[in-house]
All heavy atoms as an XYZ file, in Angstrom:
803
protein
N       0.828     -1.173      0.000
C       0.000      0.000      0.000
C       0.882      1.249      0.000
O       1.898      1.297      0.671
C      -0.900      0.011      1.235
C      -1.704      1.285      1.340
S      -3.035      1.292      2.524
C      -4.179      0.194      1.721
N       0.446      2.240     -0.762
C       1.115      3.533     -0.763
C       0.535      4.354      0.377
O      -0.684      4.483      0.497
C       0.922      4.271     -2.099
C       1.582      3.501     -3.235
C       1.473      5.700     -2.013
C       1.298      4.065     -4.606
N       1.402      4.901      1.214
C       0.976      5.733      2.341
C       1.465      7.155      2.113
O       2.659      7.385      1.915
C       1.517      5.177      3.646
C       0.943      3.804      3.972
C       1.495      3.269      5.257
C       0.901      1.888      5.517
N       1.439      1.281      6.716
N       0.530      8.078      2.136
C       0.834      9.488      1.916
C       0.616     10.233      3.227
O      -0.474     10.193      3.790
C      -0.064     10.083      0.816
C       0.116      9.301     -0.487
C       0.233     11.569      0.635
C      -0.940      9.605     -1.534
N       1.676     10.880      3.704
C       1.591     11.709      4.905
C       1.739     13.157      4.475
O       2.717     13.522      3.826
C       2.687     11.344      5.895
C       2.563      9.964      6.466
C       3.701      9.677      7.426
C       3.626      8.252      7.928
N       4.777      7.912      8.777
N       0.775     13.964      4.865
C       0.748     15.356      4.462
C       0.636     16.237      5.694
O      -0.245     16.037      6.524
C      -0.453     15.593      3.546
C      -0.718     17.011      3.080
C       0.422     17.503      2.197
C      -2.033     17.063      2.323
N       1.551     17.191      5.806
C       1.503     18.187      6.873
C       1.617     19.565      6.229
O       2.574     19.830      5.504
C       2.642     17.988      7.874
C       2.507     16.697      8.634
O       1.496     16.463      9.274
N       3.510     15.844      8.552
N       0.648     20.393      6.519
C       0.649     21.756      5.997
C       0.552     22.698      7.188
O      -0.338     22.548      8.020
C      -0.538     21.999      5.049
C      -0.550     20.983      3.916
C      -0.500     23.432      4.518
C      -1.830     20.983      3.100
N       1.482     23.644      7.261
C       1.369     24.685      8.276
C       1.493     26.044      7.598
O       1.496     26.129      6.374
C       2.387     24.482      9.407
C       3.832     24.520      8.950
O       4.148     25.274      8.000
O       4.662     23.808      9.535
N       1.605     27.083      8.374
C       1.657     28.434      7.805
C       2.888     28.680      6.946
O       2.884     29.545      6.083
C       1.622     29.489      8.921
C       0.285     29.521      9.638
O      -0.715     29.048      9.069
O       0.251     30.025     10.784
N       3.944     27.917      7.196
C       5.210     28.176      6.517
C       5.561     27.173      5.421
O       6.305     27.511      4.514
C       6.344     28.206      7.541
C       6.219     29.339      8.523
C       7.363     29.360      9.491
C       7.177     30.489     10.493
N       8.260     30.582     11.440
N       5.054     25.918      5.522
C       5.514     24.922      4.557
C       4.511     23.804      4.311
O       3.606     23.573      5.109
C       6.832     24.298      5.031
O       6.631     23.530      6.198
N       4.711     23.160      3.166
C       4.072     21.887      2.848
C       5.120     20.813      3.099
O       6.282     20.981      2.724
C       3.703     21.816      1.363
C       2.373     22.395      0.996
C       2.233     23.746      0.740
C       1.253     21.573      0.875
C       1.014     24.285      0.369
C       0.035     22.102      0.510
C      -0.079     23.453      0.251
O      -1.285     23.970     -0.112
N       4.714     19.714      3.704
C       5.615     18.588      3.921
C       4.850     17.329      3.511
O       3.831     16.998      4.109
C       6.059     18.514      5.372
C       7.115     17.496      5.611
N       7.568     17.193      6.870
C       7.812     16.701      4.776
C       8.496     16.258      6.790
N       8.653     15.945      5.527
N       5.359     16.662      2.489
C       4.713     15.490      1.924
C       5.696     14.334      1.934
O       6.823     14.473      1.468
C       4.284     15.799      0.484
C       3.608     14.695     -0.298
C       2.177     14.511      0.181
C       3.627     15.037     -1.777
N       5.265     13.198      2.488
C       6.068     11.980      2.461
C       5.216     10.861      1.895
O       4.098     10.639      2.353
C       6.551     11.597      3.859
C       7.564     12.555      4.427
C       8.145     12.081      5.751
O       8.397     10.871      5.894
O       8.333     12.938      6.621
N       5.747     10.171      0.915
C       5.037      9.067      0.268
C       5.942      7.847      0.312
O       7.102      7.908     -0.095
C       4.675      9.424     -1.190
C       3.891      8.288     -1.838
C       3.891     10.729     -1.255
N       5.390      6.743      0.817
C       6.167      5.508      0.927
C       5.335      4.326      0.455
O       4.101      4.357      0.500
C       6.610      5.233      2.383
O       5.462      5.157      3.214
C       7.541      6.319      2.894
N       6.035      3.283      0.031
C       5.384      2.020     -0.290
C       5.033      1.853     -1.750
O       5.346      2.688     -2.602
N       4.387      0.731     -2.020
C       3.925      0.376     -3.361
C       2.454      0.010     -3.284
O       1.991     -0.531     -2.274
C       4.732     -0.797     -3.914
C       6.142     -0.437     -4.227
N       6.508      0.238     -5.365
C       7.289     -0.642     -3.539
C       7.818      0.420     -5.367
N       8.310     -0.094     -4.258
N       1.722      0.247     -4.340
C       0.283      0.017     -4.348
C      -0.083     -1.468     -4.350
O      -1.109     -1.855     -3.817
C      -0.354      0.700     -5.554
N       0.744     -2.283     -4.977
C       0.457     -3.718     -5.117
C      -0.874     -3.967     -5.813
O      -1.582     -4.910     -5.506
C       0.507     -4.425     -3.758
C       1.886     -4.379     -3.154
O       2.876     -4.625     -3.828
N       1.957     -4.028     -1.884
N      -1.208     -3.104     -6.757
C      -2.419     -3.261     -7.554
C      -2.199     -4.308     -8.642
O      -3.102     -5.059     -8.971
C      -2.800     -1.908     -8.169
C      -4.027     -1.948     -9.038
C      -5.296     -1.930     -8.470
C      -3.917     -1.996    -10.423
C      -6.428     -1.969     -9.264
C      -5.037     -2.024    -11.223
C      -6.294     -2.016    -10.651
O      -7.414     -2.051    -11.439
N      -0.989     -4.330     -9.177
C      -0.629     -5.276    -10.237
C       0.853     -5.600    -10.112
O       1.550     -5.060     -9.250
C      -0.934     -4.671    -11.607
N       1.328     -6.475    -11.000
C       2.746     -6.846    -11.005
C       3.615     -5.614    -11.185
O       3.232     -4.654    -11.849
C       3.051     -7.803    -12.160
C       2.824     -9.232    -11.854
C       3.261    -10.197    -12.949
C       3.792     -9.591    -14.209
N       4.175    -10.549    -15.224
N       4.812     -5.670    -10.586
C       5.783     -4.598    -10.734
C       5.975     -4.300    -12.227
O       6.118     -5.202    -13.031
C       7.111     -5.000    -10.092
C       8.152     -3.909    -10.134
C       8.123     -2.872     -9.222
C       9.145     -3.911    -11.102
C       9.068     -1.862     -9.260
C      10.094     -2.901    -11.152
C      10.051     -1.883    -10.228
O      10.983     -0.878    -10.280
N       5.935     -3.046    -12.582
C       6.072     -2.629    -13.971
C       4.743     -2.476    -14.687
O       4.687     -1.901    -15.767
N       3.677     -3.011    -14.104
C       2.341     -2.922    -14.702
C       1.320     -2.284    -13.761
O       0.137     -2.336    -14.023
C       1.839     -4.317    -15.084
C       2.676     -4.943    -16.169
O       2.891     -4.347    -17.216
N       3.177     -6.138    -15.923
N       1.795     -1.697    -12.685
C       0.912     -1.179    -11.647
C       0.485      0.249    -11.983
O       1.252      1.198    -11.825
C       1.627     -1.232    -10.297
C       0.690     -1.056     -9.127
O      -0.225     -0.211     -9.215
O       0.872     -1.767     -8.126
N      -0.776      0.392    -12.418
C      -1.263      1.706    -12.832
C      -1.418      2.666    -11.655
O      -1.318      3.882    -11.833
C      -2.587      1.608    -13.619
C      -3.695      0.983    -12.767
C      -2.383      0.847    -14.920
C      -5.074      1.055    -13.391
N      -1.650      2.135    -10.459
C      -1.808      3.000     -9.291
C      -0.458      3.608     -8.914
O      -0.358      4.820     -8.692
C      -2.454      2.245     -8.117
C      -2.602      3.157     -6.907
C      -3.806      1.666     -8.522
N       0.568      2.780     -8.858
C       1.918      3.303     -8.596
C       2.311      4.322     -9.665
O       2.882      5.365     -9.351
C       2.942      2.166     -8.566
S       3.096      1.353     -6.971
N       1.994      4.004    -10.900
C       2.330      4.922    -11.996
C       1.631      6.262    -11.847
O       2.241      7.311    -12.066
C       1.955      4.301    -13.342
O       2.741      3.175    -13.603
N       0.366      6.239    -11.476
C      -0.389      7.480    -11.328
C       0.184      8.344    -10.207
O       0.397      9.553    -10.389
C      -1.860      7.169    -11.052
N       0.454      7.732     -9.064
C       1.011      8.479     -7.936
C       2.401      8.999     -8.291
O       2.708     10.175     -8.069
C       1.033      7.613     -6.655
C       1.807      8.312     -5.539
C      -0.387      7.284     -6.207
N       3.233      8.141     -8.847
C       4.598      8.542     -9.214
C       4.594      9.691    -10.211
O       5.369     10.638    -10.080
C       5.355      7.356     -9.804
O       5.544      6.363     -8.848
N       3.728      9.613    -11.195
C       3.658     10.672    -12.207
C       3.260     12.003    -11.586
O       3.869     13.044    -11.881
C       2.678     10.279    -13.323
O       3.147      9.078    -13.951
C       2.545     11.372    -14.362
N       2.262     11.995    -10.713
C       1.833     13.237    -10.055
C       2.973     13.840     -9.236
O       3.209     15.050     -9.274
C       0.615     12.971     -9.169
N       3.693     12.988     -8.510
C       4.795     13.466     -7.669
C       5.950     14.006     -8.510
O       6.484     15.085     -8.226
C       5.291     12.340     -6.767
C       4.289     11.802     -5.743
C       4.860     10.560     -5.060
C       3.905     12.858     -4.734
N       6.333     13.277     -9.524
C       7.464     13.684    -10.367
C       7.140     14.961    -11.129
O       7.977     15.869    -11.229
C       7.878     12.547    -11.312
C       8.490     11.394    -10.500
C       8.853     13.034    -12.379
C       8.642     10.100    -11.269
N       5.917     15.055    -11.655
C       5.532     16.277    -12.371
C       5.581     17.489    -11.443
O       6.042     18.560    -11.844
C       4.137     16.125    -12.980
C       4.111     15.231    -14.196
S       2.467     15.051    -14.901
C       2.119     16.716    -15.403
N       5.123     17.326    -10.217
C       5.136     18.426     -9.256
C       6.568     18.831     -8.909
O       6.910     20.018     -8.919
C       4.356     18.038     -7.990
O       3.009     17.750     -8.366
C       4.394     19.149     -6.956
N       7.407     17.848     -8.614
C       8.809     18.143     -8.288
C       9.503     18.835     -9.456
O      10.222     19.827     -9.262
C       9.539     16.861     -7.911
N       9.283     18.332    -10.665
C       9.909     18.937    -11.844
C       9.431     20.366    -12.067
O      10.213     21.240    -12.457
C       9.639     18.096    -13.086
C      10.458     16.838    -13.117
O      11.433     16.682    -12.386
N      10.067     15.899    -13.961
N       8.156     20.613    -11.801
C       7.627     21.970    -11.945
C       8.320     22.937    -10.993
O       8.731     24.023    -11.386
C       6.116     21.971    -11.689
C       5.371     23.268    -11.938
C       5.473     23.685    -13.407
C       3.920     23.111    -11.542
N       8.486     22.521     -9.737
C       9.190     23.381     -8.788
C      10.634     23.602     -9.198
O      11.144     24.715     -9.104
C       9.139     22.796     -7.374
C       7.806     22.935     -6.713
C       7.248     21.865     -6.036
C       7.097     24.119     -6.764
C       6.015     21.982     -5.412
C       5.863     24.254     -6.156
C       5.315     23.174     -5.473
N      11.295     22.558     -9.641
C      12.703     22.691    -10.036
C      12.868     23.562    -11.278
O      13.799     24.353    -11.367
C      13.315     21.309    -10.265
C      13.481     20.460     -9.010
C      13.859     19.032     -9.390
C      14.517     21.062     -8.076
N      11.941     23.430    -12.225
C      12.066     24.164    -13.486
C      11.606     25.617    -13.378
O      12.312     26.527    -13.798
C      11.262     23.451    -14.571
C      11.411     24.075    -15.930
C      10.749     23.242    -16.991
C      11.000     23.841    -18.367
N      10.446     23.012    -19.422
N      10.416     25.834    -12.832
C       9.844     27.175    -12.853
C      10.062     27.969    -11.581
O       9.937     29.174    -11.571
C       8.352     27.106    -13.168
C       8.115     26.656    -14.585
C       7.708     25.375    -14.864
C       8.353     27.527    -15.636
C       7.512     24.963    -16.176
C       8.169     27.127    -16.950
C       7.746     25.837    -17.212
O       7.571     25.432    -18.495
N      10.360     27.309    -10.508
C      10.577     27.996     -9.246
C      12.066     27.996     -8.907
O      12.450     28.459     -7.846
C       9.762     27.299     -8.144
C       9.351     28.219     -7.042
O       9.526     29.419     -7.126
N       8.825     27.648     -5.985
N      12.866     27.443     -9.778
C      14.314     27.343     -9.612
C      14.720     26.702     -8.287
O      15.827     26.890     -7.811
C      14.984     28.712     -9.753
C      14.840     29.270    -11.145
O      14.997     28.544    -12.123
N      14.529     30.538    -11.262
N      13.794     25.992     -7.684
C      14.106     25.275     -6.455
C      14.314     26.155     -5.244
O      14.684     25.660     -4.188
N      14.089     27.461     -5.358
C      14.451     28.358     -4.253
C      13.636     28.125     -2.991
O      14.099     28.427     -1.898
C      14.366     29.823     -4.671
C      12.976     30.392     -4.758
C      12.394     31.023     -3.664
C      12.234     30.310     -5.934
C      11.121     31.550     -3.742
C      10.971     30.834     -6.012
C      10.413     31.451     -4.929
O       9.155     31.964     -5.008
N      12.425     27.600     -3.097
C      11.600     27.362     -1.915
C      11.764     25.953     -1.362
O      11.238     25.649     -0.299
C      10.118     27.578     -2.239
C       9.702     29.020     -2.137
O      10.529     29.899     -1.943
N       8.426     29.276     -2.269
N      12.450     25.090     -2.073
C      12.574     23.699     -1.645
C      13.479     23.598     -0.424
O      14.615     24.049     -0.443
C      13.095     22.808     -2.787
C      12.071     22.760     -3.925
C      13.405     21.399     -2.276
C      12.543     22.038     -5.169
N      12.945     23.006      0.621
C      13.719     22.728      1.825
C      14.348     21.342      1.698
O      15.514     21.151      1.991
C      12.825     22.808      3.087
C      12.253     24.216      3.231
C      13.591     22.371      4.336
C      11.117     24.333      4.236
N      13.534     20.380      1.247
C      14.027     19.019      1.054
C      13.252     18.373     -0.082
O      12.033     18.486     -0.158
C      13.860     18.196      2.331
C      14.395     16.783      2.205
C      14.346     16.033      3.520
C      15.018     14.677      3.340
N      15.064     13.938      4.606
N      13.978     17.701     -0.967
C      13.382     16.931     -2.047
C      14.202     15.667     -2.209
O      15.401     15.731     -2.466
C      13.363     17.728     -3.352
C      12.831     16.995     -4.582
C      11.391     16.543     -4.377
C      12.953     17.880     -5.815
N      13.561     14.551     -2.000
C      14.243     13.260     -2.116
C      13.291     12.287     -2.786
O      12.138     12.146     -2.368
C      14.645     12.750     -0.730
C      15.495     11.491     -0.798
O      16.162     11.263     -1.822
O      15.480     10.732      0.182
N      13.763     11.642     -3.817
C      12.935     10.691     -4.542
C      13.766      9.478     -4.909
O      14.810      9.598     -5.533
C      12.387     11.360     -5.812
O      11.622     10.455     -6.552
N      13.304      8.318     -4.483
C      13.916      7.062     -4.897
C      12.849      5.979     -4.883
O      11.709      6.237     -4.504
C      15.133      6.700     -4.020
C      14.778      6.604     -2.561
O      13.897      5.855     -2.174
N      15.467      7.376     -1.720
N      13.173      4.794     -5.271
C      12.218      3.703     -5.406
C      11.361      3.523     -4.152
O      11.860      3.165     -3.098
C      12.961      2.398     -5.707
C      12.070      1.214     -5.971
C      11.230      1.348     -7.219
O      11.691      1.995     -8.184
O      10.111      0.819     -7.233
N      10.075      3.805     -4.266
C       9.143      3.589     -3.166
C       9.115      4.665     -2.102
O       8.386      4.530     -1.130
N       9.880      5.747     -2.285
C       9.919      6.826     -1.299
C       9.994      8.180     -1.994
O      10.727      8.345     -2.965
C      11.129      6.693     -0.376
C      11.052      5.455      0.477
O      10.169      5.319      1.312
N      11.964      4.523      0.254
N       9.259      9.136     -1.453
C       9.294     10.496     -1.982
C       9.081     11.446     -0.809
O       8.158     11.259     -0.013
C       8.170     10.697     -3.016
C       8.114     12.076     -3.589
C       8.840     12.392     -4.723
C       7.321     13.059     -3.016
C       8.780     13.674     -5.268
C       7.254     14.333     -3.544
C       7.989     14.633     -4.676
N       9.931     12.446     -0.705
C       9.798     13.471      0.339
C       9.911     14.835     -0.325
O      10.845     15.085     -1.095
C      10.884     13.333      1.421
C      10.764     12.001      2.152
C      10.808     14.495      2.410
C      11.925     11.708      3.092
N       8.961     15.698     -0.016
C       9.022     17.084     -0.454
C       8.655     17.959      0.732
O       7.586     17.802      1.330
C       8.047     17.354     -1.600
C       7.912     18.828     -2.025
C       9.225     19.354     -2.601
C       6.777     19.002     -3.010
N       9.544     18.856      1.069
C       9.248     19.903      2.047
C       9.612     21.209      1.365
O      10.724     21.382      0.884
C      10.026     19.722      3.348
C       9.579     20.690      4.415
C      10.108     20.354      5.781
C       9.506     21.306      6.800
N      10.006     21.030      8.144
N       8.642     22.113      1.326
C       8.833     23.339      0.568
C       8.156     24.506      1.273
O       7.074     24.367      1.839
C       8.300     23.160     -0.880
C       8.674     24.332     -1.765
C       6.809     22.862     -0.896
C       8.521     24.051     -3.248
N       8.852     25.655      1.262
C       8.297     26.879      1.858
C       7.120     27.358      1.018
O       7.180     27.354     -0.211
C       9.353     27.979      1.910
C      10.471     27.734      2.862
C      11.406     28.926      2.870
C      12.827     28.454      2.791
N      13.787     29.533      2.608
N       6.097     27.801      1.701
C       4.881     28.239      1.028
C       5.008     29.651      0.467
O       5.599     30.527      1.075
C       3.709     28.183      1.994
C       3.346     26.773      2.399
C       2.202     26.738      3.347
N       0.982     27.154      2.627
C      -0.205     27.213      3.193
N      -0.353     26.899      4.459
N      -1.252     27.600      2.500
N       4.446     29.840     -0.698
C       4.145     31.138     -1.282
C       2.951     30.904     -2.209
O       2.415     29.800     -2.250
C       5.355     31.775     -1.981
C       5.839     31.044     -3.217
O       5.122     30.172     -3.748
O       6.948     31.348     -3.680
N       2.519     31.897     -2.935
C       1.322     31.757     -3.765
C       1.485     30.650     -4.814
O       0.580     29.822     -5.002
C       0.997     33.086     -4.444
C      -0.292     33.046     -5.231
C      -0.639     34.383     -5.854
O       0.089     35.371     -5.646
O      -1.645     34.431     -6.564
N       2.614     30.612     -5.493
C       2.876     29.601     -6.514
C       2.898     28.200     -5.902
O       2.268     27.272     -6.401
C       4.205     29.904     -7.216
C       4.613     28.884     -8.239
C       3.955     28.796     -9.453
C       5.655     28.012     -7.977
C       4.336     27.844    -10.404
C       6.045     27.065     -8.916
C       5.388     26.983    -10.131
N       3.607     28.044     -4.802
C       3.707     26.751     -4.118
C       2.325     26.280     -3.675
O       1.979     25.105     -3.841
C       4.684     26.832     -2.923
C       4.597     25.596     -2.042
C       6.117     27.038     -3.420
N       1.528     27.180     -3.124
C       0.186     26.806     -2.682
C      -0.666     26.277     -3.831
O      -1.351     25.265     -3.685
C      -0.520     27.990     -2.023
C      -0.012     28.287     -0.620
O       0.799     27.495     -0.084
O      -0.429     29.317     -0.057
N      -0.623     26.946     -4.964
C      -1.413     26.515     -6.121
C      -0.968     25.128     -6.581
O      -1.791     24.232     -6.796
C      -1.295     27.535     -7.274
C      -2.011     28.826     -6.904
C      -1.852     26.959     -8.575
C      -1.708     29.994     -7.833
N       0.323     24.936     -6.733
C       0.846     23.659     -7.228
C       0.594     22.537     -6.219
O       0.148     21.448     -6.589
C       2.348     23.771     -7.574
C       2.931     22.425     -7.945
C       2.548     24.770     -8.717
N       0.852     22.797     -4.941
C       0.653     21.755     -3.927
C      -0.822     21.428     -3.735
O      -1.170     20.264     -3.536
C       1.305     22.157     -2.608
S       3.099     21.973     -2.630
N      -1.680     22.432     -3.792
C      -3.111     22.159     -3.700
C      -3.564     21.269     -4.853
O      -4.365     20.348     -4.661
C      -3.922     23.458     -3.705
C      -3.816     24.233     -2.406
O      -3.317     23.667     -1.399
O      -4.237     25.409     -2.398
N      -3.037     21.510     -6.036
C      -3.358     20.675     -7.190
C      -2.851     19.248     -6.978
O      -3.561     18.278     -7.272
C      -2.758     21.277     -8.465
C      -3.152     20.490     -9.675
O      -4.317     20.486    -10.057
N      -2.198     19.808    -10.290
N      -1.634     19.108     -6.471
C      -1.083     17.776     -6.190
C      -1.947     17.031     -5.177
O      -2.295     15.865     -5.381
C       0.358     17.876     -5.679
C       0.978     16.563     -5.197
C       1.065     15.541     -6.323
C       2.346     16.824     -4.584
N      -2.311     17.694     -4.098
C      -3.126     17.060     -3.063
C      -4.485     16.651     -3.627
O      -4.966     15.545     -3.363
C      -3.272     17.990     -1.833
C      -4.294     17.440     -0.851
C      -1.914     18.159     -1.155
N      -5.105     17.513     -4.423
C      -6.383     17.162     -5.053
C      -6.235     15.929     -5.939
O      -7.087     15.038     -5.925
C      -6.931     18.326     -5.874
C      -7.418     19.488     -5.025
O      -7.604     19.309     -3.803
O      -7.599     20.584     -5.594
N      -5.165     15.875     -6.702
C      -4.903     14.729     -7.579
C      -4.717     13.455     -6.770
O      -5.304     12.411     -7.080
C      -3.659     14.996     -8.449
O      -3.894     16.167     -9.247
C      -3.347     13.812     -9.355
N      -3.912     13.523     -5.723
C      -3.678     12.349     -4.883
C      -4.961     11.891     -4.195
O      -5.221     10.684     -4.095
C      -2.584     12.636     -3.854
C      -1.184     12.870     -4.427
C      -0.234     13.336     -3.332
C      -0.651     11.615     -5.118
N      -5.792     12.822     -3.758
C      -7.064     12.453     -3.129
C      -7.992     11.756     -4.115
O      -8.740     10.852     -3.732
C      -7.734     13.684     -2.515
C      -7.064     14.124     -1.230
C      -7.755     15.319     -0.603
C      -7.085     15.686      0.717
N      -7.717     16.856      1.355
N      -7.952     12.168     -5.371
C      -8.756     11.487     -6.389
C      -8.271     10.054     -6.608
O      -9.079      9.139     -6.781
C      -8.729     12.267     -7.709
C      -9.554     13.517     -7.690
C     -11.025     13.215     -7.455
O     -11.593     12.329     -8.071
N     -11.640     13.961     -6.554
N      -6.964      9.869     -6.589
C      -6.411      8.515     -6.731
C      -6.810      7.664     -5.528
O      -7.216      6.505     -5.688
C      -4.882      8.556     -6.920
C      -4.521      9.267     -8.230
C      -4.287      7.142     -6.896
C      -3.054      9.608     -8.385
N      -6.728      8.233     -4.333
C      -7.144      7.515     -3.120
C      -8.625      7.133     -3.214
O      -9.012      6.016     -2.859
C      -6.885      8.362     -1.856
C      -7.549      7.750     -0.631
C      -5.387      8.529     -1.625
N      -9.435      8.041     -3.703
C     -10.869      7.775     -3.834
C     -11.131      6.607     -4.782
O     -12.015      5.784     -4.530
C     -11.574      9.042     -4.339
C     -13.064      8.966     -4.376
C     -13.648     10.311     -4.802
C     -15.156     10.243     -4.912
N     -15.722     11.530     -5.336
N     -10.366      6.522     -5.862
C     -10.554      5.453     -6.843
C      -9.932      4.132     -6.401
O     -10.407      3.071     -6.795
C      -9.959      5.859     -8.193
C     -10.733      6.959     -8.868
C     -10.111      7.355    -10.182
O      -8.896      7.380    -10.336
N     -10.954      7.672    -11.157
N      -8.866      4.186     -5.610
C      -8.131      2.982     -5.217
C      -7.861      2.968     -3.707
O      -6.706      2.938     -3.270
C      -6.808      2.894     -5.996
C      -7.015      2.861     -7.481
C      -6.897      4.015     -8.251
C      -7.342      1.671     -8.124
C      -7.095      3.987     -9.620
C      -7.549      1.631     -9.491
C      -7.423      2.790    -10.229
O      -7.629      2.756    -11.593
N      -8.903      2.967     -2.884
C      -8.722      3.054     -1.431
C      -8.025      1.838     -0.826
O      -7.489      1.936      0.281
C     -10.144      3.202     -0.902
C     -11.006      2.570     -1.943
C     -10.310      2.876     -3.248
N      -7.993      0.726     -1.521
C      -7.302     -0.465     -1.015
C      -5.807     -0.415     -1.288
O      -5.052     -1.233     -0.768
C      -7.879     -1.729     -1.642
C      -9.314     -2.003     -1.244
C      -9.833     -3.247     -1.913
C     -11.283     -3.471     -1.529
N     -11.851     -4.639     -2.208
N      -5.392      0.565     -2.115
C      -4.009      0.618     -2.547
C      -3.267      1.878     -2.129
O      -2.033      1.903     -2.151
C      -3.936      0.484     -4.072
C      -4.677     -0.741     -4.567
O      -5.822     -0.642     -4.939
N      -4.037     -1.886     -4.523
N      -4.022      2.918     -1.754
C      -3.400      4.207     -1.392
C      -4.176      4.806     -0.228
O      -5.406      4.806     -0.228
C      -3.430      5.210     -2.565
C      -2.643      6.461     -2.226
C      -2.943      4.602     -3.854
N      -3.435      5.325      0.763
C      -4.072      6.060      1.853
C      -3.406      7.424      1.981
O      -2.239      7.595      1.606
C      -3.947      5.318      3.211
O      -2.568      5.204      3.547
C      -4.600      3.965      3.168
N      -4.172      8.366      2.503
C      -3.635      9.709      2.740
C      -4.164     10.217      4.076
O      -5.310      9.970      4.434
C      -4.016     10.686      1.596
C      -3.268     12.017      1.728
C      -5.512     10.892      1.527
C      -3.380     12.902      0.505
N      -3.287     10.858      4.822
C      -3.716     11.572      6.029
C      -3.386     13.027      5.827
O      -2.483     13.381      5.107
C      -3.028     11.024      7.288
C      -1.598     11.507      7.420
O      -0.877     11.631      6.439
N      -1.175     11.773      8.622
N      -4.141     13.884      6.438
C      -3.874     15.307      6.316
C      -4.869     15.997      5.446
O      -5.716     15.478      4.827
């Protein structure tokens, strides 16, 4: 199961994602692919258009993703979109993905 931990305060977004969905065989898991794509697209957007200046921590490797970023208007818009996307995935695949926060 993919576990998403989300903490939002006045100063930052902190997102930690761990695990695998186990929806299908490795390499064919559409749930893992959907979550991974949303996370990678968000990280790439911050790195490309925000020049990474607000990023406190960004770590991505097999089965783990951590993003901690200082809030501003741009960050709020992008992170709110990411959270909405992840919640939609959780809604469609509640046996494979959980989110708190």
